[in-house]
Backbone as CSV, one residue per row, in Angstrom:
resi,resn,N_x,N_y,N_z,CA_x,CA_y,CA_z,C_x,C_y,C_z
1,MET,218.642,244.145,-169.025,217.311,244.414,-168.467,216.301,243.269,-168.196
2,GLN,216.093,242.768,-167.906,215.159,241.409,-167.149,213.889,241.347,-168.331
3,PHE,213.630,240.256,-168.925,212.290,239.710,-169.836,211.398,239.131,-169.277
4,TYR,210.824,238.776,-169.853,209.928,237.264,-169.650,209.203,236.693,-170.452
5,LYS,209.259,235.468,-170.501,208.880,235.029,-171.959,207.541,234.187,-172.071
6,PHE,206.419,234.463,-172.418,204.810,233.728,-172.140,204.367,233.422,-173.665
7,ASP,203.398,232.114,-173.580,203.055,232.247,-174.938,201.672,231.640,-174.402
8,GLY,200.759,232.031,-175.602,198.975,232.057,-175.605,198.580,230.842,-176.635
9,ALA,198.800,230.083,-176.280,198.284,228.836,-177.113,199.727,228.497,-178.218
10,GLY,200.647,228.729,-177.800,202.157,229.093,-178.649,202.245,229.971,-179.707
11,ASN,201.431,230.821,-179.388,201.737,232.203,-180.261,202.779,233.029,-178.930
12,ASP,203.600,233.338,-179.009,204.946,233.565,-178.188,205.389,234.975,-178.146
13,PHE,205.692,235.180,-176.741,205.816,236.702,-177.202,206.842,237.136,-175.765
14,ILE,207.968,237.788,-176.027,208.487,238.617,-174.813,207.797,239.797,-174.238
15,LEU,208.026,240.136,-173.222,207.476,240.897,-171.883,208.221,241.880,-170.853
16,VAL,208.544,242.679,-170.931,209.230,243.704,-169.699,208.132,244.980,-169.583
17,ASP,208.772,244.678,-168.253,207.836,245.701,-167.417,208.759,247.149,-167.653
18,VAL,208.218,248.398,-168.253,208.746,249.460,-168.252,208.045,250.411,-167.481
19,ARG,207.430,249.912,-166.130,207.130,251.209,-165.164,208.008,252.105,-164.749
20,GLN,209.331,251.344,-164.325,209.716,252.242,-163.713,210.988,253.029,-164.711
21,THR,211.330,252.900,-165.996,212.280,253.169,-166.999,211.675,253.775,-168.389
22,ASP,210.125,253.590,-168.225,209.825,253.972,-169.612,210.161,253.455,-170.816
23,TRP,210.822,252.294,-171.128,211.769,251.875,-171.995,210.895,251.426,-172.962
24,THR,211.087,252.915,-174.411,210.180,252.274,-175.835,211.529,251.777,-176.610
25,PRO,211.209,250.592,-177.226,212.032,249.896,-177.943,211.938,250.053,-179.262
26,THR,213.195,250.051,-180.002,213.023,250.415,-181.649,212.565,249.296,-182.521
27,ALA,212.563,249.289,-183.628,212.071,248.535,-184.311,213.326,247.380,-184.785
28,LYS,214.428,248.221,-184.806,215.795,247.382,-184.317,215.750,246.477,-182.852
29,GLN,215.652,246.676,-182.263,215.589,246.492,-180.850,214.740,244.930,-180.683
30,VAL,213.233,245.617,-181.357,212.582,244.091,-181.670,213.202,243.607,-182.101
31,ALA,212.981,243.805,-183.393,213.540,242.838,-184.773,214.920,241.680,-183.832
32,ALA,215.229,242.297,-183.439,216.887,241.834,-183.198,216.222,240.639,-181.348
33,MET,215.771,241.110,-180.729,215.113,240.125,-179.638,214.252,238.948,-179.794
34,CYS,213.621,239.550,-180.889,212.432,237.986,-180.903,212.809,237.490,-182.734
35,HIS,214.170,237.321,-182.788,214.442,236.418,-183.932,215.601,235.085,-183.092
36,ARG,214.912,234.463,-183.503,214.399,232.810,-183.483,215.707,232.065,-183.064
37,ARG,217.294,233.009,-184.264,218.487,232.084,-183.886,219.085,232.713,-183.297
38,LEU,219.306,234.053,-183.147,220.185,235.040,-182.495,219.808,235.649,-181.386
39,GLY,218.729,236.135,-181.157,218.026,236.241,-179.848,217.109,235.645,-179.090
40,ILE,216.605,236.225,-177.920,215.327,234.918,-177.224,214.312,234.496,-178.239
41,GLY,213.761,235.131,-179.157,212.918,234.463,-180.559,211.299,234.352,-179.405
42,ALA,210.676,235.406,-180.317,209.683,235.384,-180.354,208.346,235.841,-181.254
43,ASP,206.895,235.444,-181.339,206.043,236.016,-182.453,206.126,238.081,-182.203
44,GLY,206.497,238.269,-180.898,205.939,239.706,-180.859,206.848,239.661,-179.216
45,LEU,206.365,241.349,-178.979,206.998,241.661,-177.957,206.261,242.913,-177.184
46,MET,206.096,242.936,-176.276,204.855,243.749,-175.597,205.855,244.795,-174.436
47,THR,205.627,245.551,-173.983,205.730,246.562,-172.572,204.920,246.934,-171.614
48,LEU,204.945,246.839,-170.732,203.739,246.763,-169.465,204.316,248.252,-169.071
49,GLY,203.610,249.104,-169.159,203.344,250.393,-168.540,202.734,250.973,-167.827
50,LEU,203.207,251.990,-167.406,201.926,252.774,-165.944,200.310,252.759,-166.963
51,PRO,199.642,253.120,-166.013,198.310,253.282,-166.930,198.220,254.685,-167.180
52,PRO,197.376,255.012,-167.950,197.273,256.662,-168.791,196.817,257.297,-167.667
53,VAL,197.114,259.038,-167.595,196.244,259.913,-166.591,195.188,259.551,-166.827
54,ASP,194.581,259.413,-167.773,192.455,259.781,-168.108,192.359,258.171,-167.887
55,ALA,192.474,257.169,-167.114,192.320,256.139,-166.779,193.058,255.359,-165.917
56,PRO,192.788,256.385,-164.423,193.340,255.984,-163.138,192.820,254.563,-162.409
57,ASP,191.286,253.975,-162.946,191.392,252.873,-162.129,191.920,251.282,-163.287
58,CYS,192.042,251.383,-163.904,193.683,250.647,-164.826,194.822,250.398,-163.840
59,GLN,194.904,249.326,-163.885,195.921,248.957,-163.595,197.448,249.046,-164.676
60,PHE,197.444,248.712,-165.632,198.995,249.016,-166.341,198.266,249.563,-168.251
61,SER,199.145,249.743,-169.243,198.858,249.937,-170.305,200.361,249.217,-170.738
62,MET,199.096,248.516,-171.801,200.320,247.944,-173.147,200.611,248.563,-174.268
63,ARG,201.784,248.105,-174.973,202.126,248.607,-176.138,203.050,247.231,-176.844
64,TYR,202.452,246.861,-178.229,202.528,245.403,-178.792,203.315,245.963,-180.356
65,TYR,204.285,244.943,-180.032,205.378,245.473,-181.301,205.223,243.664,-182.032
66,ASN,205.078,243.382,-183.383,205.383,242.459,-183.946,206.961,241.910,-184.237
67,SER,206.906,240.927,-184.756,208.579,240.498,-184.360,209.372,241.339,-185.787
68,ASP,208.650,242.006,-186.536,209.817,242.601,-187.584,209.839,243.959,-187.441
69,GLY,209.584,244.270,-185.987,209.869,245.572,-185.002,208.559,246.686,-185.645
70,SER,207.569,246.129,-186.607,206.370,247.082,-186.746,205.549,246.588,-185.466
71,HIS,204.612,248.051,-185.353,203.549,248.081,-184.191,202.405,247.628,-184.829
72,ALA,201.403,247.332,-183.631,200.008,246.308,-184.200,199.157,247.550,-182.565
73,ALA,198.042,247.937,-182.976,197.315,248.215,-181.978,196.805,247.369,-180.912
74,MET,196.588,245.968,-181.114,196.319,245.082,-180.430,196.765,243.715,-181.161
75,CYS,196.595,242.923,-179.583,196.837,241.552,-180.201,196.296,240.809,-179.136
76,GLY,195.703,239.393,-179.546,194.403,238.952,-178.305,194.952,238.154,-177.556
77,ASN,196.121,236.659,-177.654,196.889,236.368,-176.929,197.958,237.194,-176.488
78,GLY,198.241,238.414,-177.236,199.327,239.563,-176.141,198.806,239.805,-174.873
79,GLY,197.479,240.269,-175.248,196.565,240.799,-174.023,196.522,239.752,-172.936
80,ARG,196.231,238.488,-173.690,195.900,237.455,-172.153,197.033,237.340,-171.834
81,CYS,198.363,237.192,-172.278,199.994,237.334,-172.127,199.842,238.024,-171.092
82,ILE,199.922,239.556,-171.059,199.802,240.308,-170.174,199.461,240.395,-169.329
83,ALA,198.011,240.376,-169.618,197.023,240.469,-168.494,197.656,239.276,-166.819
84,LEU,198.162,238.292,-167.724,198.709,236.826,-166.414,200.247,237.138,-166.035
85,PHE,200.539,238.686,-167.226,202.157,238.950,-166.282,201.971,239.714,-165.049
86,ALA,200.904,240.701,-165.756,200.769,241.701,-164.566,199.807,240.728,-163.157
87,TYR,199.173,240.213,-163.698,198.908,239.383,-162.158,200.078,238.876,-161.383
88,LEU,201.051,237.872,-162.017,202.164,237.699,-161.305,202.892,239.176,-160.733
89,LEU,202.765,240.051,-161.031,203.440,240.637,-161.248,202.518,241.980,-159.457
90,GLY,201.810,241.194,-159.122,201.172,241.512,-157.815,200.146,242.596,-157.822
91,LEU,199.691,243.351,-159.300,198.783,244.287,-160.007,197.242,243.753,-159.595
92,ALA,196.746,243.127,-159.562,195.179,242.623,-159.656,194.954,242.697,-158.376
93,PRO,193.624,243.675,-158.124,192.966,243.548,-157.073,192.948,242.511,-155.940
94,GLU,192.632,242.375,-154.945,192.239,240.981,-154.626,190.985,240.801,-155.354
95,GLY,190.631,239.667,-154.574,189.036,239.044,-155.354,189.149,237.839,-155.607
96,ASP,188.001,236.569,-155.702,187.918,235.667,-155.747,188.461,235.122,-157.471
97,THR,187.932,235.918,-158.610,188.742,235.925,-159.536,189.267,237.236,-160.031
98,PRO,190.782,237.142,-160.173,191.438,238.506,-160.479,190.768,238.586,-161.536
99,HIS,190.903,240.279,-161.538,190.091,241.216,-162.239,191.832,241.928,-162.621
100,LEU,191.634,242.579,-164.197,192.426,243.528,-164.189,192.238,244.211,-165.693
101,SER,191.823,245.849,-165.279,192.537,246.232,-166.293,193.020,246.997,-167.117
102,PHE,193.629,247.308,-168.387,194.297,247.930,-168.925,194.138,248.647,-170.160
103,VAL,194.806,249.881,-170.947,194.866,250.145,-171.935,196.283,249.807,-173.344
104,ALA,195.129,249.607,-174.723,195.818,248.963,-175.188,195.710,250.173,-176.192
105,ASP,196.605,250.189,-177.191,196.369,251.164,-178.472,195.116,251.264,-179.006
106,ASP,193.784,249.942,-179.008,192.891,249.751,-179.528,192.167,250.340,-178.287
107,GLY,192.129,250.758,-177.475,191.725,250.867,-176.373,191.503,250.277,-175.014
108,ARG,190.279,250.436,-174.001,190.321,249.513,-172.770,190.024,247.921,-173.101
109,HIS,190.809,247.307,-171.772,189.995,245.795,-172.089,189.933,245.248,-170.706
110,GLU,189.107,244.422,-169.793,189.244,243.691,-168.684,190.001,242.499,-169.150
111,ALA,190.201,241.991,-168.268,190.986,240.461,-168.045,190.722,239.643,-166.832
112,ASP,190.368,238.503,-166.922,189.891,237.965,-165.757,191.100,236.493,-165.729
113,ILE,191.684,236.140,-164.530,192.565,234.991,-164.755,191.962,234.456,-163.992
114,LEU,191.130,233.323,-165.157,190.574,232.141,-164.346,190.842,230.980,-163.975
115,LEU,192.464,230.701,-163.903,192.912,229.286,-163.429,194.422,230.096,-163.315
116,TRP,195.664,229.523,-162.728,196.860,229.745,-162.703,197.714,228.361,-161.680
117,ASN,198.186,227.731,-162.567,199.217,227.095,-161.408,200.231,226.993,-161.565
118,ALA,200.539,227.204,-160.300,202.075,228.022,-160.173,203.290,227.003,-160.218
119,ASP,202.754,225.675,-159.973,203.868,224.600,-160.559,204.370,224.530,-162.242
120,ALA,203.319,224.233,-162.405,204.053,224.074,-164.265,203.270,225.772,-164.406
121,GLN,203.055,226.237,-164.357,203.319,227.565,-164.984,202.284,227.891,-166.185
122,VAL,201.330,227.063,-165.804,200.226,227.544,-166.929,199.225,228.068,-166.359
123,GLY,198.124,228.584,-167.656,196.873,229.080,-166.298,196.069,229.583,-167.691
124,MET,194.713,229.700,-167.764,193.843,230.161,-168.030,193.036,231.733,-167.870
125,VAL,193.123,232.372,-168.964,192.958,233.913,-169.063,191.517,233.911,-170.285
126,ARG,190.736,234.918,-169.600,189.771,235.034,-170.538,189.722,236.925,-170.357
127,LEU,190.030,237.568,-171.658,190.227,239.091,-172.441,188.770,239.496,-172.682
128,ALA,188.243,240.589,-172.603,187.222,241.315,-173.077,187.820,242.164,-174.455
129,MET,187.312,241.784,-175.768,187.862,242.191,-177.331,187.309,243.536,-177.410
130,CYS,187.498,244.331,-178.345,186.716,245.377,-178.661,185.343,245.453,-179.672
131,GLU,184.363,245.901,-179.265,183.071,245.773,-180.262,183.649,245.533,-181.869
132,VAL,182.617,244.959,-182.454,182.759,244.823,-184.270,181.353,245.481,-184.676
133,GLU,181.199,246.518,-185.853,179.998,246.772,-186.096,179.580,246.173,-187.084
134,ARG,178.448,245.184,-187.369,178.159,244.922,-188.269,178.322,244.864,-189.603
135,SER,178.458,246.135,-190.000,178.205,247.297,-191.129,179.514,246.996,-191.579
136,ALA,180.518,246.752,-190.808,182.200,246.557,-190.783,182.460,244.932,-191.162
137,VAL,181.573,244.563,-191.122,182.019,243.010,-191.386,181.500,242.925,-192.795
138,GLN,182.922,243.011,-193.732,182.607,243.017,-195.529,182.385,241.656,-195.993
139,ARG,181.993,241.309,-197.294,182.476,240.648,-197.980,183.258,240.834,-198.672
140,CYS,184.587,240.179,-199.281,185.754,240.595,-199.665,186.355,239.592,-200.614
141,MET,186.989,239.524,-201.578,187.217,238.304,-202.331,186.184,237.315,-202.062
142,ASP,186.352,235.760,-201.553,186.217,234.648,-201.302,185.872,234.658,-199.733
143,GLY,186.446,235.638,-199.455,185.854,235.727,-197.641,185.238,236.528,-197.655
144,TRP,185.653,236.903,-196.092,185.288,238.767,-195.292,186.527,238.938,-194.732
145,LEU,186.117,240.544,-194.103,187.103,241.219,-193.996,186.447,242.252,-192.876
146,LEU,186.984,241.982,-191.629,186.952,242.817,-190.726,187.690,243.280,-189.603
147,ASN,187.388,244.111,-188.581,188.573,244.181,-188.010,188.347,244.024,-186.525
148,THR,189.170,243.069,-185.356,188.805,242.857,-184.315,190.008,242.854,-183.432
149,GLY,190.698,244.163,-183.539,191.516,244.986,-182.813,192.645,245.299,-184.010
150,VAL,192.638,244.284,-184.814,193.617,244.677,-185.648,193.035,243.953,-187.575
151,PRO,193.267,244.685,-188.294,192.260,243.893,-189.486,192.334,242.302,-190.015
152,HIS,191.188,241.761,-190.454,191.684,240.195,-190.482,191.087,239.848,-191.258
153,TYR,191.362,239.067,-192.880,190.618,238.639,-193.927,190.530,236.998,-193.824
154,VAL,189.330,236.617,-193.381,188.929,235.410,-193.088,188.410,234.619,-194.546
155,GLN,189.226,233.255,-194.280,188.206,232.480,-195.846,188.025,231.020,-195.257
156,ARG,187.511,230.449,-196.089,186.997,229.097,-195.837,187.481,228.241,-196.611
157,VAL,188.237,227.205,-196.542,189.236,226.400,-196.952,188.379,225.319,-196.772
158,SER,188.985,224.106,-198.245,188.960,222.941,-197.631,190.628,221.986,-197.784
159,ASP,190.438,220.881,-196.778,191.771,220.170,-196.162,192.794,221.023,-195.725
160,LEU,192.492,221.785,-194.530,193.144,222.469,-193.639,194.072,222.598,-193.486
161,GLU,194.137,221.135,-193.357,195.749,220.476,-192.355,196.444,220.796,-193.299
162,HIS,196.445,220.648,-194.415,197.822,220.634,-195.527,197.575,221.369,-196.959
163,PHE,196.468,222.577,-196.047,196.576,223.983,-196.694,197.437,224.761,-196.632
164,ASP,198.454,225.419,-197.677,199.707,225.583,-198.061,199.358,227.948,-197.255
165,VAL,199.491,227.233,-195.754,198.997,228.589,-194.971,200.209,230.010,-195.490
166,ASP,201.289,229.669,-195.541,202.743,230.988,-195.987,202.616,230.830,-197.019
167,GLY,202.538,229.940,-198.074,202.373,230.487,-199.680,200.980,231.630,-199.859
168,GLU,199.942,230.830,-199.714,198.583,231.466,-199.623,198.234,232.601,-199.005
169,GLY,199.070,232.918,-197.559,198.586,233.842,-196.749,199.883,234.881,-197.252
170,ARG,200.923,234.853,-197.723,201.618,235.859,-198.480,200.656,236.301,-199.296
171,ARG,200.501,235.424,-200.450,199.981,236.191,-201.743,198.228,237.236,-200.955
172,LEU,197.767,236.237,-200.282,196.132,237.490,-200.244,196.653,238.724,-199.414
173,ARG,197.943,238.421,-198.008,197.799,239.598,-197.324,198.177,241.031,-198.034
174,PHE,198.629,241.211,-198.819,198.812,242.454,-199.892,198.232,242.518,-200.952
175,ALA,196.902,242.167,-201.067,195.573,242.328,-201.957,195.454,243.194,-201.641
176,PRO,195.235,244.209,-203.085,195.037,245.609,-202.800,193.250,245.829,-201.823
177,GLU,192.526,244.790,-201.984,191.477,244.756,-201.606,191.266,244.987,-199.998
178,LEU,192.625,244.518,-199.253,192.171,244.559,-198.045,193.411,245.516,-197.204
179,GLY,193.815,247.021,-198.406,193.949,248.124,-197.686,195.253,248.621,-198.172
180,PRO,196.062,249.235,-197.816,197.170,249.729,-197.862,198.314,249.082,-197.331
181,GLN,197.641,248.831,-195.834,198.308,247.915,-195.222,198.253,246.319,-195.094
182,GLY,197.821,246.349,-195.944,197.026,244.791,-195.838,196.346,243.692,-194.635
183,ALA,196.916,242.807,-194.359,195.818,242.049,-192.969,196.014,240.576,-192.873
184,ASN,196.059,240.684,-191.829,196.119,238.797,-191.180,195.327,238.160,-192.183
185,VAL,195.453,237.062,-192.450,194.815,236.103,-193.316,194.367,234.998,-192.423
186,ASP,193.202,234.523,-192.646,192.817,233.625,-191.728,192.214,232.395,-192.336
187,PHE,192.649,231.190,-192.681,191.885,230.290,-193.396,190.887,228.854,-192.207
188,ILE,189.655,229.060,-192.513,188.917,228.239,-191.115,188.531,227.189,-192.095
189,GLU,187.574,226.026,-191.433,187.377,224.813,-191.823,186.937,224.025,-190.993
190,ASP,185.345,223.975,-191.376,184.697,223.462,-189.862,185.063,221.749,-189.742
191,ARG,185.079,220.979,-188.256,185.874,220.125,-188.073,184.217,219.123,-187.281
192,GLU,184.654,217.782,-187.555,183.419,216.973,-187.470,182.863,216.864,-186.021
193,ASP,184.200,217.159,-185.188,183.124,217.296,-183.819,182.916,218.733,-183.476
194,GLY,182.664,219.407,-184.413,181.407,220.699,-184.360,182.882,221.747,-183.979
195,ARG,184.132,221.665,-183.491,184.613,222.964,-183.858,185.222,223.906,-185.055
196,LEU,185.435,224.762,-185.053,185.725,225.125,-186.497,187.573,225.676,-185.657
197,MET,188.380,224.708,-186.828,189.496,225.053,-187.386,190.077,226.157,-187.753
198,ILE,191.478,226.793,-187.364,191.759,228.104,-188.211,193.318,227.854,-187.643
199,ARG,194.393,228.437,-189.193,195.343,228.668,-189.053,195.152,230.427,-190.081
200,THR,196.327,231.109,-189.245,196.269,232.586,-189.466,198.101,232.627,-190.084
201,TYR,197.865,233.224,-191.344,199.144,233.858,-190.984,199.118,235.500,-190.860
202,GLU,200.110,235.662,-189.877,199.944,236.925,-189.502,201.301,237.786,-190.309
203,ARG,200.656,238.801,-190.265,201.313,240.034,-190.708,202.135,240.495,-189.580
204,GLY,203.669,241.144,-190.089,204.420,241.603,-189.137,205.444,240.778,-188.518
205,VAL,204.665,239.672,-188.260,205.703,237.833,-188.779,205.434,237.570,-189.715
206,GLU,204.548,237.906,-190.551,205.464,237.403,-192.189,205.060,236.097,-192.374
207,GLY,204.129,235.449,-191.260,204.262,233.938,-191.580,203.316,233.572,-190.184
208,GLU,202.823,231.861,-190.183,201.758,231.072,-189.481,202.272,231.175,-188.316
209,THR,201.539,231.764,-187.516,201.520,231.332,-185.995,200.787,230.045,-185.690
210,TRP,201.184,229.840,-184.458,200.222,228.606,-184.153,199.253,229.320,-183.422
211,ALA,199.203,230.709,-183.093,197.693,230.977,-182.663,197.500,232.440,-182.800
212,CYS,196.238,232.682,-183.037,196.393,234.696,-183.332,194.736,234.803,-182.325
213,GLY,194.827,235.798,-181.451,193.580,236.207,-180.503,192.199,236.754,-181.436
214,THR,193.035,237.885,-182.212,192.230,238.460,-183.040,191.723,237.519,-184.272
215,GLY,193.002,236.841,-184.559,192.037,236.116,-185.450,191.018,235.170,-185.133
216,VAL,191.374,234.333,-184.087,190.275,233.562,-183.754,188.923,234.053,-183.206
217,THR,188.814,235.329,-182.911,188.150,236.408,-182.345,186.952,236.163,-183.858
218,ALA,187.987,236.974,-184.967,187.230,237.407,-186.295,186.939,235.799,-186.461
219,ALA,187.353,235.212,-186.869,186.576,233.927,-187.216,185.504,233.465,-186.428
220,ALA,185.315,233.621,-185.142,184.261,233.063,-184.241,183.166,233.747,-185.163
221,ILE,183.147,235.209,-185.125,182.255,236.413,-185.491,181.558,235.979,-186.700
222,VAL,182.684,235.645,-187.792,182.107,235.705,-189.145,181.438,233.872,-189.011
223,SER,181.945,232.664,-188.555,181.138,231.269,-188.651,179.933,231.597,-187.344
224,GLY,179.995,232.730,-186.700,178.968,232.086,-185.719,179.496,231.099,-184.725
225,ASN,180.555,230.326,-185.056,180.938,229.187,-184.065,182.239,229.819,-183.154
226,GLY,181.899,229.895,-181.844,182.764,230.505,-180.737,183.796,229.086,-180.492
227,ARG,183.738,227.951,-180.844,184.446,226.564,-180.510,185.334,226.665,-181.433
228,VAL,186.534,227.260,-181.059,187.828,227.250,-181.800,189.416,226.568,-181.573
229,SER,189.240,225.772,-182.854,190.856,224.888,-182.905,192.046,225.955,-183.335
230,ALA,193.154,226.055,-182.708,194.333,226.202,-183.616,195.098,225.074,-183.284
231,LYS,196.519,225.529,-183.950,197.150,224.585,-183.710,198.086,224.456,-182.500
232,GLY,197.851,225.655,-181.617,198.563,225.671,-180.349,197.329,225.524,-179.625
233,GLY,196.399,225.554,-179.118,195.408,224.945,-178.746,193.713,225.308,-178.922
234,ASP,193.678,225.466,-177.735,191.618,225.413,-178.077,191.107,226.767,-177.168
235,PHE,190.128,227.597,-177.832,189.543,228.686,-177.638,187.822,228.787,-177.504
236,SER,187.277,229.407,-176.594,186.020,229.646,-176.664,185.950,231.391,-176.924
237,VAL,185.248,231.442,-177.713,184.919,233.102,-178.301,183.587,233.482,-177.526
238,ASN,182.608,233.987,-176.887,181.663,234.496,-176.431,181.497,235.573,-177.201
239,PHE,180.014,236.207,-177.366,179.366,237.641,-178.042,178.186,237.322,-177.718
240,GLU,177.671,238.785,-178.037,176.337,239.206,-178.086,176.139,239.683,-179.412
241,PHE,174.900,239.674,-180.066,175.006,240.999,-181.168,173.563,241.006,-181.837
242,ASP,173.180,242.368,-182.064,171.679,242.681,-182.033,171.992,242.962,-183.349
243,ALA,171.283,244.102,-184.113,170.931,244.625,-185.524,172.298,245.721,-185.802
244,THR,173.147,245.817,-185.031,174.149,246.853,-185.500,175.469,246.810,-184.888
245,THR,175.758,245.146,-183.782,176.821,245.370,-183.174,176.844,243.970,-182.831
246,TYR,178.290,243.256,-182.598,178.852,242.060,-182.035,179.310,242.788,-180.749
247,LYS,178.781,242.931,-179.406,179.130,243.295,-178.179,179.572,241.929,-177.457
248,ASN,179.969,242.616,-176.011,180.671,241.963,-175.034,181.322,240.548,-175.462
249,VAL,182.164,240.966,-176.903,183.408,239.901,-176.823,184.623,239.667,-176.044
250,THR,184.328,238.094,-175.677,185.326,237.933,-174.928,186.135,236.703,-175.596
251,LEU,187.206,236.078,-175.269,188.456,235.152,-176.171,188.994,234.715,-174.554
252,THR,188.798,233.321,-174.409,189.252,232.376,-173.389,190.423,231.437,-173.697
253,GLY,191.693,231.296,-173.288,192.720,230.162,-174.002,193.547,230.151,-173.174
254,PRO,194.128,228.992,-173.283,195.838,228.828,-171.976,196.466,229.634,-172.309
255,VAL,197.400,229.877,-171.450,198.274,231.192,-171.397,199.355,230.510,-170.470
256,SER,200.778,230.319,-170.989,201.773,229.684,-170.110,202.960,230.766,-170.040
257,LEU,203.785,230.904,-168.652,205.239,231.462,-168.369,205.983,230.314,-168.881
258,ASN,207.052,230.467,-169.820,207.657,229.739,-170.297,209.350,229.994,-169.951
259,PHE,209.996,230.905,-169.455,211.053,231.261,-168.863,210.904,232.781,-168.690
260,LYS,212.251,233.347,-167.854,212.302,234.459,-167.714,214.239,234.653,-167.499
261,GLY,214.518,235.948,-167.866,216.009,236.059,-168.132,216.563,237.577,-168.453
262,ASP,217.531,237.732,-168.320,218.399,238.750,-168.730,218.838,238.948,-170.010
263,ILE,218.593,240.027,-170.536,219.475,240.434,-172.286,220.111,241.732,-172.001
């Protein structure tokens, strides 16, 4: 089976085109492929399938799996990577700015390929994220709890550079206040240049990742700062809000094609 390896600001994924095979990986297969010593190595795996019959104007569907084999409804960096993957497969309609529509388990998404450098194998992708009801952004423990495709707990801390993200993230991820499935845990701190720094402990990976797109989005919403920097790169989050809803939410950041191969 052919696979492609992408990363979105260091958040890395295995991508497989299953339009002809309809392959559905088992949890054991996903965990084996994502294993960093015995497999390809990745934070997660995605399959690119045919669009659902009720969305004939979409180019493809996305299914996302965490590195432990568990399923998640959405992944922000994964969505940006799979959009570039679809573009490289020739699925984008012709236009000045390649635009793609696809369906993930949390609903429909739109993506724009803002830049692609074929020599360097790097690009910039903007992804439309789900709307967030203001009433669903709740104060929780010492931070905020909200769902930007998957649930996130966001907490401000001091000295983020030296903060014990794995230790505190692991402890908070299973806090009963975050629900029976827990949540991803984001730690944020304002930077002197005006950017918001973020480090994320991701459930399903059960450790810190270099970036988390849904986490970056959650942090931007609760802080009001759309200029967000993760360990793996810089992001721009834009949104509008009214009395009830954060809407027209977009996540823009870098994407790279690392390599492809057979397994």
